[in-house]
C-alpha positions, 0 to 999 in steps of 0.5 A: 898081527905077527910076531916075529922074534930076531935075533940079534948081536947087540944093543944097536941092532935092539935099537935098529928094531925097535926104532925103525924095523917095528914102527915100519913092519907094524903096520904091514903087520908084523911086530918084531920082537929083537933078543940079544945073543952072546957072540962069544963068553970068556970065562969070567969076564962080561958077555961080547956081543958083536954090532955091524951098522953105520949112518948122514946124521953127520950132514953139517960136517963135510969133511966127515961126509966127504970121508964117508962118501970116499967110504961108499963110491968104493963098494957096490953097495952099503952091505959090501962095505962091511969086509972086517972086524976092522973095516967094520961100517962103525969103525970106519965112521968112528976115524972119521967122526971121533965121537960117534957112538953106534947105539946114539947116532947109528940109529939117527942116521937110519931112521934120517934115510928112511927105511925105503932108502935103506931097502933100495941101496941094501939088495940082501936087506930088501930081500930079508925085509921081504920076506917079513912081510910077505908072511905079515901078508899071507893067511 
């Protein structure tokens, strides 16, 4: 079994690794170990950690689904949606669904979508995951 340290920006990414990617890759011979790194430090303040991820948990709310679908339809891939701090997927989802909690709803959405479907829609993610699988398969 091979291990890979994954540097992440915050608790959302850490949970994505632990809840979605680790269970996907472990049977393939790779254990992912997330490590949160501070992305900004301010003297006298807590470390700031960034995060950018988003969503299908909202399938029962047609308005939210319509708003999210409209955003997605304007971009070639989900990876293209994150084009700034005010337009990050989590910010867009929060505007459509004010009760949205990225570390809860975001993870549930990813789990319900599944790694294989995410991989199909996200070429950069697919490339990264493929590289990890190749490392796991190498002698």
